[in-house]
N, C-alpha and C positions, 0 to 999 in steps of 0.2 A: 608459385608460378608467375604472379604478377610482374610483368616488365621483363621477363626472361625471354631470349631469343632462341628459337630452335635453330638446329643446322640447316633446315630449308629456309627459314627466314634469313638467315646469314647469306646463304647462297643466292637468294632472290637479290637481297641488297647489291651484293658485289656485281650480280649479273646487270643489274640497272645501271651501276656506274660504269660498267664497261661498255655497255651499248651507248652511254652518253658521250664517253670519250671517243668511241669508234665514229660516231655521226660527226663530231667536230673534226675529227681527222679526214674523213671523206670530203668535207666542205672545203678544208683548208689546204689539203695535202697535194702534191705534184701529180694529180692524176689528169689525163684529159678527159673530155666529155663523156666518151662511153665508159672509161674506167670509173669516173664518179657515179655514174647511173648504176653500174654493177655494184659498186661499193655500198650504196644507198640501199639497193635492192635486197643485198645480202643482210644488212642492218635490219631492213623493214622485216624480214623474215624471222630474224631473232626476236624482234618486238612482238610479233604476232605471236610466237610460241610462249614468249612470257604472259601476254594478255589471256591467250588459252589457259594456261596455268591460274591466273587469277579467276577466270570464270569458272574454275571448278569448285571453288567454295572452300571453307575452312574444313580441315580433316577432323577426326574424331579427337586426337590428341589435343588440337587448339580449342576445341568445344569443351573438352572436359576441363582445360584451364580456365576458360572463361566461366564455366559453371561453378568450379571450386572457388573463385572470387567472391561468389554470390551467397556462399553459406559460411557459418562461423567456423573458427580454425578447428573447433573439435570435431568437426565431421569431415570425414574423407568421401570423395567421389570416385567412383569407378563403374566400370561396364556401361559406358555409354552406348544407348541405341538411337539412331536416327529414324524418327517416325515419318517425317515428311520436310521438304524443303521448299522454299519459294524464291524466285529470283524478283526482287523488289527494286532493284537499281537498273543501270544500263552499262553499256561497254565502257563508258569514261568513269562513271561511279559505280564499281560493282558493290552489290550489297545483297546480302542473304537474310532470309528469315528461316531457321531451322527450328523445328519441333523434335523435342527430344524425350527420352525416358533414361533417367540415370539411377543407379543403385548407390545410396548413401548410406554410412555407416558412423555412428558415435564412437567416439575413442574410449567414453568412460561412462558411468551411470550418471544422469542428469537430475537437477534439482532445480526448484524454483522457490524464491524467498517470499515469505508470509508475514515478516515483521522482523523488529530487532529487540534486542535486550542486552543493554550494556554494551560491551564491545563486540558481540556477537550478532550474526544474522541467523534467524530462525527459518529453516528450509525444510520443504517436503519433497520427496522424492516424485518425479514425473515419468521418467524412463529408468527402469529399475537396472538394467543391465544393456549390454552392447547389443544392438539388433540392427538388421538391414531395413531400410525404407527407401521406397521407389519414388523419385521426384519427378514431377512432370513439368515442363515448362517450354519456353520459347527463346532462343538466341538470336538478337539481331546483330549482325556482323558487317563491317564495312573494311573494304581493301584499301589501304593507305600505305604508301612507301615500301611496298612489297610485303606487307604484314596484315593478317586479318585480325581485326580487333572489334571489340564490341562489348555487350552486358547481356547479361541472362535474366530473364523474369520468370520466377518460380512459383508455380500455381499452387502448391501446398508447401509453403516455407516450413523451415524447421527451427526458426529462430525463437519461436514462443514455446518451444518444448523444453526450455530450460538450459542449464550449463553445468559442467562438471564443478565439484566443491572447490578446486583449487583455482578456479576462475573468478571468484567472489572476492571483492575487495576487503572484506572483512573476515574473521575467523568465522566459521559456520557450526550450528548445532541442528542435527535432526530432530524435528519435533516427534515427541513420544518415544524417543531412542532413550536407553538407560543412561547413555553418555549427557544427552541434553537434560535430563531431569537431574541427574547428580551436579551437573555444572551449575544449573540455575538454582537449586538449594544451595549450593556453596556460596554463590553470589549474594543470594538473599541474606545468609546469615552473616557474611561481612559486612553487608551493607547496615543490617541490624546493628551490629557491634560497632561501627563507625559512627552510627547516630547516637546510640547510648553514650559511647565515650564523649562525643561533642557535646551533648546535653549535660552530661556531668561537669564537664570543664566549665561549660557557660555558667552553670548554677553555681561552681566554686567561685567563679570570677565575680558574680553578682554579689554572693555573700561577703567576699572580701571587700568590694566596692560600697556595699550597704554599710559594712562595720565602719569603714574609713570614713564615710560621710557622716555618720553618727557622732564618731570620736570627734571629727573637726567641728560639727554643730556644738558639743558640748563644750569645748575648748573656747570656741568664740562666744559661748554664752556666759561662761565663767569670766572671761576677760571683759566684756561688756558691763558685767556687774561691778567687777572691780574698779573699771573706769568711772562708773556713774558714782559709786562710793567715794572714790577720789575727788571728783568733782563737788559732790555734796559736801565733804569735810571742809574743801578749800573754799566755797561759797560761805559756809558757817563761820570759818575762821575770819573771812575778810569781814563779814558783818559786825563779829565781835570786835574786831580791831577798830573798824570805824566807830562803833558804838563807845569802846573804851577812850578814844580819842576825844569824842564830842563830850563825854562825862568829864574828862580831864580839863577840856576847854571851859565848859560851863563852871566847874568848880574853881577854876582860876579867876573866872570873871566874878563869880560868887564872892570869893576871898577878897578881891581888889574892891569890889562895891562895898563889902562889909567893912574892910579898913577904912574906907572913905567916909562911911557913915557912922563910924564909931561914936564920934563925939556926939553924945545925948540925942542920937536918933534912933533910940530904941523902937519907937513904932515903926519907923521906916525900916528898921533891921528886920523886925517882926514881919513886915509885909514882903520884905525880900526874900526872907526864908520861906514864907508861904509859897511865894512865885516859884521858888526854887524846887520846892517839893512837888508842886504842881507840874513843873516841867519835866522834873525826874521821872515821875509816874506816867506821864505822856511818853516819854522817851522809852520806858521800859514796856509799856503797851505796844508801841508801834514795834519795838524790837521783838516781842513775842509774836505778834501778828506776822511779821516777816520769816520768823522761823518756822511757824506753822505751815506757810505757803511753800518754803522750801521743802520741807519734809513731804507736803502732799505732792508737788512736782516730782520728786525724786521716786515716790512710790508708783505715780502713774507711768513715768518712763520705765521704770522696771517691770511693771505688769505688763506693758506694751511689748516690751523687747521678749519678755518670757513667751508670751502669745504667739508673736511672730515665728519664735524658733519651734514652738509646738507645731504651728501649721507646716514649717518647712519639713519637719521630721515626719508629719503624717503622710505629706506629699511623696517623700522618698519611700516610706513603706509601701504606699498604695502602688508606686511604680514598680516596686521589686514584686509585689503579689501579682500584678498584671503580666510581667514577664515571666514569672513562675508558671501561670496558668497557660500561657502562649506555649512554652517549651513541653509542657506536658501534653497539650493539644497535639504538638508536632510528632511527639513520642508515639502517642495513640495512633495517630494518622499512619506513621511507618508501620506500625505493627499490623495496621488493616490492609496496607498496600502488600505487605509479605504474605498476609493471609490470602489475599486475591490473587497473587502471583502463583502460590501453591494450588490453588484452586482451578487457575488457568491451565497449569501443567497437567493436573489430572484430566480435566476435561479434554485436551488435547490427546492424552493417551486413550481415553474412553472412545473418542471419535475415531481414532486411527484403528482400534480394534473392532468398533462398529461397522466402519467402512470395510474392512476386510472380511467380516462375517457376512455382511449384505452382498458383497461380490461373490462370496463362496456360495451363498444360497441362491443368488442370481444364475451362476454358472450351472448349479446343481439341478435347478429347475429347467433350464434349456436343455441339459443332457437328458433329463427324464422325458421332456416332450419329444426331443428328436428320437429317442429310443422307442417310445409310443409309435409314432408315425412310421418308423422303420420296420415294425412288426406287422403293418398292415399288408395284406396281399397286393400284389404289383399290378394283376390283371382284373379288370373290370368290365362289365357290360350292362346295358340297360334300354331305356327308351324315353323318348320326349313326346308327350302328349300336349298339343296346342288347340285351344277351343276359344272361339269369340262367343260374346253375348247377342250378336246379330247374325242371323242366317245368311247374311250376305256374304259372310266369310266362312268357307268349308272348313271343318276340323281337320287336321292332318297330324300323323303319327310318323316319328323318325326312330329308327333302331340303331343303338350305338352297340357296335360289336368289338371295337377294341379301344379301351381306354386304359392306357398303360403308365404307372407311375414311374418316373424316370430319376427323380430328385426330391430328397426330404431334408427339410429345414426343421428348427424348432418351432416355427409357427405353423407348419402345415406341409404339404407336397404339391408337386405340380408334376405334368408329363403331356403326352398327346392323346388325341382321340380319332376315332374314324367311323364311318357309317358302313353298312353291310354292302351297299352298292358304290362306295366310294364317292357318293354324290357330294358329300360334304366332309369336312375334316379340319383339323386346326390343333392348337395348344390350349391347355388349362391350367389354372392354379387354383387350390383350396387352402385357406389360411382360417386360423381359429377365430371366432367372433367374441370369445370370452377367453379368460385366463386359466381357468381350472381345466384339469384333464378329468372328465367324468363322462359317461354314457348315460343317456343320449347328449352328443356333444353338438351345438350349433357351430356351423362354419360358413364361409362365403366362397363360392364358387364363381370364377371369371373364365370367360370363354374368349378366345381369338379364332373365329370361324372362318374358314377358307374353302374353296371350290365353289359349286353352284348351290349352296345351302339355302333354304328358304328363310323367311324371316323367325329368327330365335333371339330370346333376350341374351345378353352377354354377361348378366350379374344375376346370382341366383342365390337366395337364403336356403342353405341344406342344413340337414340334420343326420348325424351318423348315428345309428341305433346299436343295442346290444347285440342283434342277431346279425350284424355284418352287412346292413343295408345302408344306402345313402338316398333319402328322398327330400324334396323341396319343390317350391313352387315360384314364379315370378310373374308379374303382371307384364302384358303385351298390348300393343296398339297396333292397329291396320287402319289403312287410309283407303276409303272406297267412295267414289264419286265426290271427292272434297269434302268429305266427312270423316271422323275420327272415330273408329269402332274400339272399345275395350275388351280385353279378355285376358287369359292367363295360360302359361305352359307348365304342365306339370313334369318333374323329373324323377326317374326311379331308377337307381343304379345298384348293382349288387356284385359280390366277387364271385 
């Protein structure tokens, strides 16, 4: 309906365009003075007719369109009733305030979202079926360019009553329904299978990575040991080569010195031989010491390398154990989440069943109380006896000859009453003071007294007995000579 022109709106726009051109023609056309006056008078009469149409206010169809724009699209509006209208504008700027009552109907059962689970929205029914609802509100409309336009304020909006299932942006599941329970269980099973497969794949990848790292460390360790052995052998060979060169050089020196001293220098030769033997022993001792140091350094380097590799392997094994524990914790957590989801589904189903049972019990109790009160006699009579604690106020008694029950509810009943002399009359209502239905039953009597009645209380605590009588009392006050006198009024009524 929004933005669409009715045939009446189109006619009014065309009429305004015609009158505008007509006045321009009267002002500029070939008319003498009297003809122009007549032309303008005719045009004014047309404009006054249009203004009178504007003063009539928007019709029911236009009000229905404005109201329909203020409710969700799944509610249809019909059977508009105008309760009251008020002119809040003027002749230049027409404006109307219209109080209305409209009958609205939802096109499908309505639901409200209570949460989300995976790709689904969890919903509960709010309006179980298509039903009529009376809307109360006010339309404020302005007359502009030959059209009544405005907005509606709905005092009991329907926007919070939910929406049809096909209006939700996500797929929906009804909480507690067999379809919802089955779908959630299937989702939980799929999620567990996915988590389990992911955990197993991760464990397999970690085991393969661990085996590769250990193999690489062992290969590196063996290569380092081989490299150390090669370096040690090269160092020993180098020392042996140097030593052999030194021995050869010393022996050549010895032989040369021996040849030079051969001629009768036996003592000198003997001394030289001793010096040679001492130098040879010293060289052998130095060589042995150097070999011991090389062997010790090689053993220390090899031990340090083996210890470093042991530490690296221990760190890798510790990291693997930590990741294994983390994956196991995640698996345990996912199983706990699945158990909580299943428990939530069961509790939602129990809550739905409990709510339905509670509603049925409530309706049964209301029907039982209404049936109880409907079985009471409809005609009663009795008297009211009022007495003060001070003799300044004379006691008085009034007779009730006609107390008639005209309406029965689940909380009590109501009707009208009168006295024998018609000196006072009025309406009454009597409601239960407690929840249980058992005699004697405490109730509260409220009186709306009219006529020339004397001073009676308007709220009385009553009791309905097993023998079909109602009696009770209420405190009462009188004012005499600017002082308050206390007293009470006794009520006795029987069928």
